Residue frames relative to the residue before (quaternion, step in Angstrom):
aa qw qx qy qz dx dy dz
M 1.0000 0.0000 0.0000 0.0000 0.00 0.00 0.00
T 0.3359 -0.7523 0.5318 0.1959 3.52 -1.03 0.68
Y 0.5889 -0.5474 0.4533 0.3848 3.49 -1.32 0.26
G 0.3476 -0.7404 0.5401 0.1983 3.53 -1.19 0.52
T 0.6081 -0.5695 0.4269 0.3517 3.51 -1.27 -0.48
L 0.4370 0.6839 -0.4753 0.3397 3.59 1.23 0.10
P 0.6369 -0.5108 0.3769 0.4374 3.62 -1.14 0.36
P 0.5866 -0.5809 0.4139 0.3836 3.61 -1.02 0.70
K 0.8352 0.1887 -0.1824 0.4833 3.55 -1.19 0.77
R 0.6421 0.5360 -0.3238 0.4423 3.62 1.16 0.30
Y 0.0197 0.7839 -0.6181 0.0564 3.57 0.28 1.22
P 0.5107 -0.6337 0.4719 0.3390 3.60 -1.01 0.72
T 0.6650 -0.5330 0.3559 0.3834 3.58 -1.18 0.59
P 0.6552 0.4935 -0.3525 0.4504 3.68 0.82 -0.74
S 0.6215 0.5383 -0.3399 0.4565 3.60 1.05 -0.70
K 0.6538 0.5052 -0.3060 0.4729 3.57 0.97 -0.87
L 0.6521 0.5216 -0.3112 0.4537 3.57 0.93 -0.90
L 0.6754 0.4772 -0.2974 0.4771 3.59 0.86 -0.92
H 0.6024 0.5606 -0.3554 0.4434 3.59 1.01 -0.77
W 0.7382 0.4291 -0.2447 0.4594 3.58 0.72 -1.05
L 0.6112 0.5318 -0.3617 0.4613 3.61 1.07 -0.57
V 0.6469 0.4915 -0.3173 0.4893 3.59 1.00 -0.77
A 0.6521 0.5232 -0.3218 0.4443 3.59 0.89 -0.91
I 0.6665 0.4897 -0.3004 0.4751 3.60 0.90 -0.91
S 0.6438 0.5273 -0.3209 0.4523 3.59 0.99 -0.82
V 0.6671 0.4879 -0.2985 0.4774 3.58 0.92 -0.90
L 0.6915 0.4768 -0.2807 0.4645 3.57 0.90 -0.90
T 0.6297 0.4983 -0.3320 0.4950 3.59 1.25 -0.29
T 0.7211 0.4704 -0.2718 0.4300 3.57 0.81 -0.96
L 0.5810 0.5993 -0.3861 0.3927 3.62 1.07 -0.54
P 0.7143 0.4062 -0.2949 0.4877 3.67 0.70 -0.85
V 0.5770 0.5584 -0.3798 0.4593 3.59 1.14 -0.55
A 0.6670 0.5058 -0.2973 0.4593 3.60 0.91 -0.94
I 0.6581 0.5034 -0.3156 0.4624 3.57 0.91 -0.89
T 0.6732 0.5040 -0.2928 0.4550 3.57 0.90 -0.94
M 0.6952 0.5033 -0.2983 0.4177 3.58 0.78 -1.01
T 0.6856 0.4684 -0.2952 0.4726 3.61 1.12 -0.49
R 0.7191 0.4463 -0.2403 0.4754 3.58 1.27 -0.19
I 0.6578 0.4886 -0.3254 0.4719 3.59 1.21 0.00
P 0.5946 -0.5812 0.4067 0.3785 3.59 -1.17 0.46
D 0.6489 -0.5055 0.3992 0.4051 3.54 -1.28 0.43
G 0.4000 0.6916 -0.5361 0.2726 3.51 -1.13 0.69
P 0.7664 -0.3860 0.2484 0.4494 3.59 -1.28 -0.01
L 0.6387 0.5261 -0.3429 0.4446 3.60 0.96 -0.78
K 0.6518 0.5056 -0.3109 0.4721 3.58 0.93 -0.88
D 0.6376 0.5243 -0.3245 0.4619 3.60 0.97 -0.87
N 0.6767 0.4921 -0.2934 0.4624 3.59 0.92 -0.89
L 0.6451 0.5081 -0.3255 0.4687 3.58 1.03 -0.72
F 0.6212 0.5209 -0.3396 0.4768 3.60 1.04 -0.72
F 0.6337 0.5258 -0.3187 0.4694 3.58 0.98 -0.89
L 0.6686 0.4964 -0.2941 0.4691 3.60 0.90 -0.95
H 0.6502 0.5235 -0.3126 0.4534 3.58 0.93 -0.91
K 0.6647 0.4917 -0.3043 0.4732 3.59 0.91 -0.88
S 0.6581 0.5180 -0.3080 0.4513 3.57 0.94 -0.89
I 0.6620 0.4815 -0.3079 0.4849 3.59 0.94 -0.85
G 0.6069 0.5551 -0.3505 0.4480 3.59 1.08 -0.65
V 0.6409 0.4933 -0.3175 0.4951 3.58 1.00 -0.81
L 0.6258 0.5355 -0.3343 0.4581 3.58 1.00 -0.82
I 0.6490 0.5070 -0.3183 0.4695 3.60 0.92 -0.86
L 0.6372 0.5229 -0.3302 0.4599 3.59 0.95 -0.83
L 0.6806 0.4845 -0.2921 0.4655 3.59 0.84 -0.96
L 0.6666 0.4983 -0.3032 0.4641 3.58 0.93 -0.88
M 0.6626 0.4993 -0.3128 0.4624 3.59 0.98 -0.78
L 0.6094 0.5216 -0.3594 0.4769 3.59 1.05 -0.63
L 0.6440 0.5018 -0.3132 0.4852 3.58 1.04 -0.78
R 0.6283 0.5386 -0.3360 0.4497 3.61 1.03 -0.74
V 0.6461 0.5073 -0.3263 0.4677 3.57 0.95 -0.83
I 0.6482 0.4996 -0.3150 0.4807 3.59 0.92 -0.88
N 0.6549 0.5236 -0.3020 0.4537 3.57 0.92 -0.96
R 0.6380 0.5368 -0.3292 0.4433 3.56 0.99 -0.81
F 0.6847 0.4649 -0.2870 0.4824 3.58 1.01 -0.78
V 0.6911 0.4790 -0.2808 0.4627 3.58 1.02 -0.76
D 0.8001 0.3101 -0.1472 0.4920 3.59 0.72 -1.08
G 0.3958 -0.7299 0.4755 0.2906 3.58 1.15 -0.45
A 0.3661 -0.6944 0.5747 0.2312 3.52 -1.34 -0.29
P 0.6274 -0.5476 0.3847 0.3981 3.59 -1.20 0.36
A 0.5316 -0.5730 0.5157 0.3511 3.50 -1.31 0.45
P 0.5905 -0.5722 0.4108 0.3939 3.61 -1.12 0.43
E 0.5952 -0.5376 0.4541 0.3880 3.52 -1.26 0.47
P 0.5180 -0.6216 0.4700 0.3527 3.59 -0.99 0.70
G 0.7842 0.3505 -0.2487 0.4477 3.55 -1.04 0.75
I 0.5113 0.6157 -0.4472 0.3994 3.62 1.21 -0.04
A 0.4857 -0.6810 0.4699 0.2821 3.56 -0.84 1.00
D 0.6248 -0.5695 0.3894 0.3657 3.57 -1.13 0.68
W 0.6486 0.5182 -0.3336 0.4467 3.60 0.93 -0.84
Q 0.6430 0.5166 -0.3257 0.4621 3.60 1.04 -0.71
K 0.6185 0.5265 -0.3358 0.4770 3.57 1.06 -0.73
T 0.6567 0.5140 -0.3063 0.4591 3.57 0.96 -0.88
V 0.6700 0.4862 -0.3002 0.4740 3.58 0.84 -0.97
S 0.6398 0.5301 -0.3217 0.4539 3.59 0.93 -0.86
S 0.6743 0.4929 -0.2948 0.4642 3.58 0.89 -0.89
V 0.6525 0.5119 -0.3129 0.4629 3.59 0.97 -0.85
V 0.6626 0.4984 -0.3087 0.4661 3.59 0.89 -0.91
H 0.6436 0.5220 -0.3173 0.4611 3.59 0.96 -0.85
L 0.6539 0.5072 -0.3049 0.4714 3.58 0.94 -0.89
L 0.6626 0.5032 -0.3063 0.4626 3.60 0.92 -0.89
L 0.6279 0.5264 -0.3326 0.4671 3.58 1.03 -0.71
Y 0.6344 0.5095 -0.3241 0.4826 3.59 0.98 -0.80
I 0.6519 0.5143 -0.3167 0.4584 3.59 0.90 -0.92
L 0.6651 0.5013 -0.3035 0.4628 3.60 0.89 -0.91
L 0.6925 0.4817 -0.2827 0.4565 3.59 0.88 -0.90
L 0.6496 0.4565 -0.3144 0.5204 3.59 1.21 -0.35
A 0.6841 0.5230 -0.2926 0.4158 3.57 0.92 -0.92
M 0.6245 0.5749 -0.3588 0.3883 3.62 0.89 -0.84
P 0.7285 0.3924 -0.2820 0.4855 3.65 0.69 -0.86
I 0.6130 0.5394 -0.3615 0.4501 3.60 1.08 -0.59
V 0.6347 0.5169 -0.3261 0.4729 3.59 0.98 -0.81
A 0.6492 0.5072 -0.3166 0.4701 3.60 0.97 -0.81
W 0.6352 0.5200 -0.3253 0.4694 3.61 0.98 -0.82
I 0.6362 0.5085 -0.3241 0.4813 3.59 1.00 -0.78
G 0.6468 0.5213 -0.3152 0.4588 3.59 0.95 -0.87
M 0.6479 0.5018 -0.3087 0.4828 3.58 0.97 -0.86
S 0.6442 0.5411 -0.3187 0.4366 3.57 1.00 -0.81
Y 0.6671 0.5099 -0.3084 0.4471 3.58 1.02 -0.74
V 0.6793 0.3820 -0.3131 0.5428 3.60 1.24 -0.08
G 0.5396 -0.6744 0.3680 0.3445 3.57 1.32 0.20
M 0.5487 0.6252 -0.3881 0.3968 3.58 1.20 0.43
A 0.4513 -0.6466 0.5431 0.2885 3.53 -1.18 0.67
T 0.3664 -0.7054 0.5611 0.2309 3.56 -1.27 0.40
P 0.3260 -0.7996 0.4720 0.1779 3.61 -0.47 1.17
F 0.1573 -0.7470 0.6363 0.1114 3.50 -1.34 0.45
F 0.7955 -0.3536 0.1576 0.4662 3.54 0.06 1.41
G 0.6616 -0.5263 0.3102 0.4348 3.60 1.09 0.61
L 0.5441 0.6314 -0.3947 0.3868 3.59 1.28 0.01
F 0.7539 -0.1572 0.1180 0.6269 3.56 1.09 -0.78
E 0.3000 -0.7252 0.5844 0.2063 3.54 -1.33 0.05
L 0.3849 -0.6330 0.6038 0.2944 3.52 -1.21 0.58
P 0.3772 -0.7372 0.5002 0.2532 3.60 -0.59 1.02
P 0.5846 -0.5581 0.4213 0.4114 3.58 -1.14 0.44
L 0.5004 -0.6176 0.5123 0.3252 3.53 -1.12 0.69
P 0.5628 -0.6546 0.3878 0.3231 3.62 -1.05 0.64
F 0.2541 0.7553 -0.5505 0.2489 3.55 0.51 1.26
T 0.5228 -0.5862 0.5093 0.3516 3.53 -1.23 0.48
K 0.5379 -0.6406 0.4371 0.3305 3.58 -0.89 0.94
N 0.1350 0.7694 -0.6058 0.1507 3.55 -0.86 1.06
E 0.2047 -0.8315 0.5060 0.1028 3.57 0.08 1.30
H 0.6037 0.5528 -0.3635 0.4449 3.61 1.06 -0.64
L 0.6687 0.4789 -0.2952 0.4862 3.58 0.91 -0.90
S 0.6113 0.5531 -0.3441 0.4494 3.58 1.04 -0.75
E 0.6414 0.5196 -0.3240 0.4623 3.60 0.96 -0.83
Q 0.6542 0.5056 -0.3102 0.4692 3.58 0.98 -0.83
I 0.6406 0.5204 -0.3177 0.4668 3.57 1.01 -0.82
F 0.6884 0.4673 -0.2936 0.4706 3.59 0.92 -0.83
T 0.5576 0.5492 -0.3972 0.4793 3.59 1.18 -0.38
L 0.6436 0.5020 -0.3098 0.4877 3.58 0.97 -0.85
H 0.6509 0.5232 -0.3082 0.4557 3.58 0.93 -0.90
G 0.6813 0.5213 -0.2822 0.4295 3.58 1.02 -0.78
W 0.5364 0.5991 -0.4236 0.4171 3.57 1.21 -0.25
């Protein structure tokens, strides 16, 4: 992501809100994911998987809004005196973080699609499976990638 033209240190309020909602979602889903893979099968594990999938959809939706917000509201200009190489590294890292935060839920949705399952969103709606031929072996490989 590149720097914008807003005054330094002045992200718009919607940008700040989306930032913190994504951060809270990620910080919530990580311990849920770790726990759900370490407990025995049963209702608790099922509920944690449901919660993890729902938070993943939330992260995807919030990140799509963040990308739109970034184009609409822009971003602050760099602080005066920051070296060009630091601006470049900062922009690359920011872009990679956006890509990762978009890719993780998309990869999971693809994995769910290869087993023919919808992806739930807190019981409010489901992302339907993508139109892929059922392939459980490929789904396992995709979820291995997702788990990294």
